[in-house]
N, C-alpha and C positions, 0 to 999 in steps of 0.2 A: 262621644259614646252615649247612646241612649240611656236615659235614667230608668232603672227597673222599677215598675210600679210597686207600691206598698199599700196594702189594705190592712189596717189595724183595728181590732175590735176592743173597745173600752167597755168592760162589763160593769164598771162603777160598783155600787154596793149590792151586787146580785150574785147568786150561785154559791151553794155549799161545795165542799170538796167533791162529793160524789156527783153532783150535777156538772161540775166543771170538767171532771175527767170523762164523763159520759159524752159531753159536748165535743171534746177534742177527738175522742175515738170515732165520732160520727163524721167529722169533717176531714180528718187526715187523708182518707183515700181519694177525696175529690178536689183537693186544692191544686190549682193549675201550677205547672212548673215555671211558667213565665212571669208569675206574679209572686212577690214576697208577701206572706201572710203572717201577721203577728196578733197575738191575743193578750189582753191585759186583765187577768183575773184579780179578785181581791187578794190582799196579802196572805190570807189564811189558806188559799188554794195554790199559791205559787209553786211550792215544792212538789206537790202531787202532780200538777200539770207539767212541771219541768221534767219529772221522771217519765211521764207518759208520752211526751212528744220526742224523747230522745230517738235519734235515727230518722226522724221525719223532717219535712221541709218547714214545719211551723216554727216560728220564733216567739220568744216569751218577752212580754213587757210588764213592767210594774206601773201602777197608777200614780205614784208619787215617790219622793225620796227626801231625806234630810241632807243637809250639806256637810255634816261632820262624819268622820269615819267611825267614831265611837265616842262614848261619854254619857253623862247623866242627863239624858234627854228622854224622859219617860214617854213611851208610846210611839217613838219615832223609829224609822228604819234607815240604816245607813247605806250608802252606795256600795260599800264592800260586801254587805250582807246580800244585796240584790245580785251582785256579780257572782257571789259564792253559790247562790241558789240556782243560777243558770239563766238569769235575765240577759237579754241582748239590748233591750230598749227600756226607757223609762219616760212616761208622760210627765211633762213639767209645765206649770203655769196654766193648767186648764181653768176655764172661766169659773167653774164651780169651786176650785181651790181659791181663786182670787176673790170670789164673792162671799162664799160661806165661811172661809177661814182667813180672810183678810190678807192673803199673800200679795205683797207689793212687788214691784219690778226688782228691787234689791234682793229680796228673798229668791225670786226666780233666777236671777243671775248667779247667786251662790249655788243653787241646786244644779244649774246647767254646768257650771265649772266643776262641781264635785263629781257629777256623772261622767264627764269627759275624762277627768283625772284617773278614774279606775277602769275606763274602757267601755262604759255604757254609752249607748247612743241616745241623746236626749231628743224627745219629740216635743219641741217647744211650741206651745199653743199661743196664738194671738187672735184677737178679734174685738170688734166694737159692739157696744150696746145699741139698742134701737134708737135712742135719743141722739147718740153720736152719729149714727148713719144719717138720720133725718137732718142733723145739723151740719152735714157735709164734712165731718171730722174723721171719716173712716181711715184715710191714708195717714193722718196725723197720729191716730191712736195706734195703729198696727206698726208704724215706724218706730214710735217710742218703745213699744213693748218688745219688738224684735231686737233693735239695736242696743237697748239698755241691757239686754241679756247676753248679747254676743260680743260687744266691743271689749277689747282688752283680753279676750280669752284666746289661749293658744290651741288651735284646732289640731289635736292629735288624732281625731277620729271624725267621722261624718256627723253632721247634725241634720235632723229632719225638722221642718217647720210645718205646723198645722194651722191653717187659717180656719177659725171657727167663729163666724159671726154669732155673738151671744144671743141675738134675737132669733136665731134659727136652731138653737139647741133645745131639744125636747118640746118644741112648740108645734111641730108639724110644718112650720114654714121652712123653706129652703131657698138659698140664694139661687138665682138662675145661673146656668152655666156661664152666661156672659158676665154677670155680676161677680161670680167667683173668679173667672179668668182675669177680670180687670184688676182685682186685688192681688192675685197670684203673680201676674205680670209685674205689678208695682213692687212686690216684695223681691222678686228676682232681680229687678233693676237695682234696688237698694243693695242687695248682696253683691252685685257686680261693682257698684260704685265704692263700696266699703272694703270688699275683700278680694276683688279681682274676678275676671271672667271665668277662669278655670274652676274656681270654687263655686261661683254662682251657678254654673251650668251643671255641676255635680249634685247640688243640694236638691233633695226631693221636697216638694211642697204639697201637702195633703189638704183636702177640703174636708171639713167636718160641719155637721149641722143638719140633722134630719135626713141623712143619707139613706136611701132605700133602693131596692132592686129596680124600681121604676125610674129613678133619676140618675143612677150611677153611670150608665153608658154615655149620656149627654155630657156629664161632667168630665169623664175620662177622655172625651174627644178633644178637649181643649189643650192647647200647647203647653201651658205651664201648670196643669193639674196632674200630679204624679201619683195620685192615689187618694185614699180616704181614711179618716179617723171616724169610725162608726160607733155610735152609742147604742140606743135601744134596738136597732135592727141587727145588732151582733149577738143578741141573746138567744135567738132561735137558730139552730144549725142550718136548717133548710134555707132560711132567709139570708143568713150570712154567706152561705155558699153561692147563692144567686148573685150577691154583691161582688164577691171575689172573682166570680166568672163574668162580671160586668152585665149581669142580668140575663145571661144566655141559657141558664138551666132553671 
């Protein structure tokens, strides 16, 4: 069965509640039915956006999660809270979390497991830094990041993988479609070896890293690229709509 494309917009630390609801009101009418579209507002806007997109095709994602359901963890948000507010997805292991907040592979694994436990679909981010790519360590890095997060977990729901080369996030640089496909194909082969053909063929692998209307169609033409995790280009409705429509409008 063909994998349904997924385009997810990661707003990072942008947009007030009013800005967020205005954005979704603008894009709801023009989202294509053949593509799944998700948006990841900041925590403060999740509830308002969840209420606004009810009855639409839009899906809601959170940008992070803690691995405990409750407890004395000041400032954290539990997977149960995200599920309660209406989230379908949660982004885990983004390079900015790994870099700025020192999240290691063990923390990422705990978060993935916690998300799956409550029925959230994790969007697991993996990707190499520029020095690792230049040193020929791309495959080594993404293998460790992905398998350390997934091995030993009981898959009661789907998982989404997002390949985001760190050197292409917010830099204006983008992996060529051929570079992205090379890594996506490698990740799918790893999933096949570790978890079986049926699972590997069902998992969607997104590309992230300076995705724009100008490069989305070339990326989406590749066999193992099933969508995109979009950062800055997801902040403007007209630009994001061009991406979810593969640059056609």
